[in-house]
Steps between C-alpha positions, in 0.01 A plus 500: 500500500636838403495772760392838371688795636356847486644688204766752606401865487595734217616759753657494844497769762854545628548631854818563699596229748669716760628230733879505534497123530207383289563134575478554877143627517340236279663156491275399211678751275825307487633169387683350796467132418864460408643831612598538866660834414179705518571632846467846641782405737754527219708818543408633157139384488359839592710677238335622185648652188374706213372299205745687273802400709743273309438247782166409340657407168797324658315294762122507452504449122652148514225397745195679359584477133495790254123533449414512870792738567379742231144470628587574864710798391215635291249459785727664758576791264129552441434495876759778538295715264164392642558403865129451572491219244395462139312284256720274285380390158639147484499459122663839437762441769581153368546640148719782634726235655505295179277230649162353421199505730189291466214482747452133425844344539825526687731729310851632568343822631274315746795289612701822559229628733495163676879510545480845659244361745697182567815700579315728742513814285123513452192345651149449377251659738201445272445342159569836334717675762874452539717663763860560391809587705630850443866403557683174436619295797860387526524126447507274803726191528254249353464709186872577478573126496289467184721745311770373262842465669641821349195699613526352853862616518404844369222520759743414779730780379201737484404412859857553621521839330160602632590398857820705481312802367235473772755474779694802372186715475398395850831617638618145542842546340784405730 
């Protein structure tokens, strides 16, 4: 017997998800089945970065994939211009990203939205309402371990450099 799912909407309402740690306030919004690294106890877990920071391309892109990375950037940029939220035309947005959208099947665009949700960058609050983070979180250990070896090494160097910069700005130089 085939199950019939409700056809996806043609438009979504996009709202800002203002939580600093989106995965802490709603455990359903994250995939933790094989990832013990989603922990607010990690020293960098409460750190967020701008979506235009090179960090996103270097470390989020290999995890999210290009379509979801472009989509989350586009949504965050639009929320900067319209912080109260906005209506997103799904077909027009998919075409602008070079993707196809169909209300009746899973498409690369739909899968990009699903990836943003699975990685805790967005959450569905209603069938046609999506909340989206306004800044990107720094990766936690479970996600870092999924990066290719060269990216893991680069992330370790990034963390070392960031820690040194933070301690010097806090007057912690000795």
